[in-house]
C-alpha positions as CSV (number, residue, x, y, z in Angstrom):
1,M,39.2,-1.0,-108.2
2,T,42.0,1.3,-107.0
3,R,45.3,0.5,-108.6
4,L,48.7,0.4,-106.9
5,S,51.6,2.3,-108.6
6,V,54.9,1.7,-107.0
7,N,57.3,4.7,-106.8
8,I,60.9,3.4,-107.3
9,N,62.8,6.6,-106.5
10,K,64.3,5.1,-103.3
11,V,65.6,2.2,-105.2
12,A,67.4,4.5,-107.6
13,L,68.7,6.5,-104.6
14,I,70.4,3.3,-103.2
15,R,71.8,2.6,-106.7
16,N,73.3,6.0,-107.0
17,A,75.0,5.9,-103.6
18,R,77.7,3.7,-105.1
19,G,77.7,5.0,-108.6
20,E,77.1,1.5,-109.8
21,S,74.1,-0.5,-111.0
22,L,73.3,-2.3,-107.8
23,P,70.4,-2.7,-107.2
24,D,69.3,-3.1,-110.8
25,L,66.6,-0.5,-111.1
26,Y,65.1,-1.9,-114.3
27,K,64.9,-5.5,-113.0
28,F,63.3,-4.1,-109.8
29,A,60.6,-2.4,-111.9
30,R,59.9,-5.6,-113.9
31,D,59.8,-7.6,-110.7
32,C,57.4,-5.1,-109.0
33,E,55.0,-5.7,-111.9
34,E,55.4,-9.4,-111.7
35,Y,54.6,-9.3,-108.0
36,G,51.4,-7.3,-108.5
37,A,52.2,-3.6,-109.0
38,Q,49.8,-2.1,-111.4
39,G,52.0,0.8,-112.3
40,I,55.5,2.2,-111.9
41,T,56.0,5.8,-110.8
42,V,59.2,7.8,-111.0
43,H,60.0,11.4,-110.1
44,P,63.2,12.8,-111.7
45,R,64.4,15.9,-109.9
46,P,66.8,18.5,-111.2
47,D,69.8,17.2,-109.3
48,E,69.0,13.6,-110.4
49,R,69.7,12.3,-106.9
50,H,67.6,9.3,-107.5
51,I,65.8,8.7,-110.8
52,R,67.9,10.1,-113.7
53,F,66.4,11.5,-116.9
54,N,68.3,8.8,-118.8
55,D,66.4,6.2,-116.8
56,L,63.1,7.2,-118.4
57,K,63.6,5.7,-121.8
58,P,64.5,2.2,-120.7
59,L,61.8,2.2,-118.1
60,K,59.2,3.2,-120.7
61,E,60.3,0.4,-122.9
62,L,60.0,-2.3,-120.2
63,V,57.0,-1.2,-118.1
64,T,54.0,-3.2,-119.2
65,T,51.4,-1.8,-116.8
66,E,51.3,2.0,-116.5
67,F,54.3,4.3,-116.5
68,N,53.8,7.6,-114.5
69,I,56.4,10.4,-114.5
70,E,56.0,13.0,-111.7
71,G,57.8,16.3,-111.6
72,Y,57.8,20.1,-111.7
73,P,57.1,21.3,-115.3
74,S,60.4,23.0,-116.1
75,D,61.2,23.3,-119.8
76,H,63.6,20.3,-119.5
77,F,61.1,18.2,-117.8
78,I,58.4,19.0,-120.3
79,N,60.7,18.2,-123.2
80,Q,61.8,14.9,-121.7
81,V,58.3,13.8,-121.0
82,C,57.1,14.6,-124.5
83,I,59.9,12.5,-125.9
84,I,59.3,9.5,-123.6
85,K,55.4,9.7,-123.8
86,P,54.5,7.9,-120.5
87,H,50.9,6.9,-119.9
88,Q,50.6,9.6,-117.4
89,V,52.4,12.7,-116.2
90,T,51.8,14.1,-112.7
91,L,52.6,17.7,-112.3
92,V,53.8,18.9,-108.8
93,P,54.7,22.4,-107.7
94,D,58.0,21.5,-106.1
95,L,60.9,24.0,-105.9
96,P,64.2,22.6,-107.4
97,D,65.7,21.8,-104.0
98,A,62.6,20.2,-102.5
99,L,63.2,16.9,-100.6
100,T,59.7,15.6,-101.4
101,S,56.4,16.8,-102.7
102,S,54.7,18.3,-99.6
103,E,51.9,20.5,-101.0
104,G,49.6,20.7,-103.9
105,W,49.1,23.3,-106.7
106,D,47.3,26.5,-106.1
107,T,45.1,26.0,-109.1
108,L,43.3,29.3,-108.7
109,T,46.5,31.3,-109.0
110,H,48.2,29.1,-111.6
111,K,45.2,28.1,-113.7
112,E,46.4,29.8,-116.9
113,Y,50.0,28.6,-116.5
114,L,48.9,25.0,-115.9
115,S,46.4,25.1,-118.8
116,K,49.1,25.9,-121.3
117,I,51.4,23.1,-120.0
118,I,48.6,20.5,-120.0
119,A,47.7,21.4,-123.6
120,V,51.3,20.6,-124.6
121,F,51.1,17.1,-123.0
122,H,47.7,16.5,-124.6
123,K,49.2,17.1,-128.0
124,H,51.4,14.1,-127.3
125,N,48.4,12.0,-126.0
126,I,49.7,12.0,-122.5
127,R,47.2,11.8,-119.6
128,V,47.8,14.6,-117.1
129,S,47.3,14.6,-113.3
130,L,47.7,17.6,-111.1
131,F,49.0,17.2,-107.5
132,L,46.4,18.9,-105.3
133,E,45.4,19.6,-101.8
134,A,42.1,18.0,-100.8
135,D,40.1,21.2,-101.4
136,V,36.9,21.7,-103.3
137,A,37.8,25.1,-104.7
138,A,41.2,23.7,-105.9
139,V,39.4,20.8,-107.6
140,R,37.0,23.2,-109.4
141,A,39.8,25.3,-110.7
142,A,41.8,22.2,-111.7
143,K,38.9,21.2,-113.9
144,E,39.2,24.4,-115.8
145,T,42.8,23.7,-116.6
146,G,41.8,20.8,-118.8
147,T,43.6,18.2,-116.6
148,D,42.4,14.6,-116.9
149,R,43.0,13.7,-113.2
150,I,44.0,15.1,-109.9
151,E,46.2,13.5,-107.2
152,F,45.3,14.3,-103.7
153,Y,48.3,15.1,-101.4
154,T,47.7,12.7,-98.5
155,G,50.5,13.8,-96.2
156,K,48.2,15.8,-93.9
157,Y,45.8,12.9,-93.8
158,A,48.5,10.5,-92.8
159,N,49.8,12.9,-90.0
160,Q,46.3,13.2,-88.5
161,Y,45.2,9.6,-89.0
162,F,45.8,8.2,-85.6
163,D,44.4,11.3,-83.8
164,N,41.1,11.4,-85.7
165,K,40.9,9.5,-88.9
166,E,37.3,10.6,-89.7
167,K,38.3,14.3,-89.4
168,A,41.5,13.6,-91.4
169,V,39.8,12.1,-94.3
170,K,36.8,14.4,-94.5
171,P,38.4,17.0,-96.9
172,H,39.3,14.2,-99.2
173,V,35.8,12.8,-99.2
174,L,34.3,16.2,-100.0
175,A,36.9,17.0,-102.7
176,G,36.6,13.5,-104.1
177,K,32.8,13.9,-104.5
178,E,33.4,17.3,-106.3
179,A,35.9,15.6,-108.6
180,E,33.4,12.8,-109.3
181,K,30.7,15.4,-110.1
182,L,33.1,17.2,-112.5
183,N,34.2,13.9,-114.2
184,L,37.8,14.2,-113.0
185,G,39.8,11.1,-112.2
186,V,41.2,10.9,-108.7
187,N,44.6,9.6,-107.7
188,A,46.3,10.0,-104.3
189,G,49.7,9.8,-102.8
190,H,52.2,10.8,-100.1
191,D,52.7,8.9,-96.8
192,L,50.1,6.3,-97.4
193,N,51.1,3.1,-95.7
194,L,49.9,-0.2,-94.3
195,D,48.3,1.5,-91.4
196,N,46.2,4.2,-93.1
197,L,45.7,2.9,-96.7
198,N,42.7,0.7,-96.3
199,Y,40.6,3.3,-94.5
200,Y,41.5,5.9,-97.2
201,V,40.7,3.6,-100.1
202,N,37.4,2.6,-98.6
203,T,36.3,6.1,-97.7
204,V,37.4,8.4,-100.6
205,P,35.0,8.0,-103.6
206,S,36.0,6.9,-107.0
207,L,39.7,6.5,-106.2
208,L,41.5,5.2,-109.3
209,E,45.1,5.0,-108.2
210,V,47.5,5.3,-105.3
211,S,51.2,6.0,-105.8
212,I,53.3,4.8,-102.9
213,G,57.1,4.8,-102.6
214,H,58.9,5.6,-99.4
215,A,56.7,3.6,-97.0
216,L,56.5,0.6,-99.4
217,I,60.2,0.4,-100.1
218,S,60.9,0.8,-96.3
219,D,58.5,-2.1,-95.6
220,A,60.3,-4.2,-98.2
221,L,63.5,-4.0,-96.1
222,Y,61.7,-6.2,-93.6
223,F,59.2,-8.2,-95.6
224,G,60.7,-8.4,-99.1
225,I,59.3,-6.6,-102.1
226,Q,57.1,-9.5,-103.2
227,N,55.4,-9.9,-99.8
228,T,55.2,-6.1,-99.4
229,I,53.4,-5.6,-102.7
230,S,51.0,-8.3,-101.8
231,M,50.4,-6.7,-98.4
232,Y,49.6,-3.3,-100.0
233,R,47.3,-4.9,-102.6
234,H,45.5,-6.6,-99.7
235,Q,45.0,-3.3,-97.9
236,I,43.7,-1.8,-101.1
237,E,41.3,-4.6,-102.0
238,R,39.9,-5.7,-98.7
239,K,36.7,-4.1,-97.5
240,A,36.8,-2.0,-94.3
């Protein structure tokens, strides 16, 4: 069964806009779990425009499902994650000023670099996932880094979904089968939504987790967070 991890960055962005504590980020995380989220994801960026590094400790203490911290592995990020010890860290190749994660690691070029970082997290018993393009060669190189999981970047899939969903998902199917063969866990995220989620979950093999933030929080403005989480869980769990 594919699990739903809710990314709460956008909630923190609204909170930070007024420099106050409304909405209450921590209560929101607890409520998401109560309403059916099976994990909480955060992505602290260098400018802390949404999730702040000082949010990590209280979130780790209250999350009862799975706590996933995403980010570029700067020295500061690595140190903070090793202190907090989340259940999972997802490494992305973002530049410091990136608005969002829009591409995966070149695991062929950065294999040695990533291997050293992954070894550090493993010393702290933290599961590691690498943000990847849906590419068989990238999956094979990822396996050689020692990572536990990979997370497919699904932005291209989402952009092409309405034009030709079979063509859009094909690289993910092929890369997912390669990951399955190599005993790599598979996660996915970026621009998955109520329109394209069910087809993806039912087509990509052995999908363990989807991380969804922007679309889910946007839908919650109309439907409410409790209803929205139920709607996303329904798309994940229903057969095509």
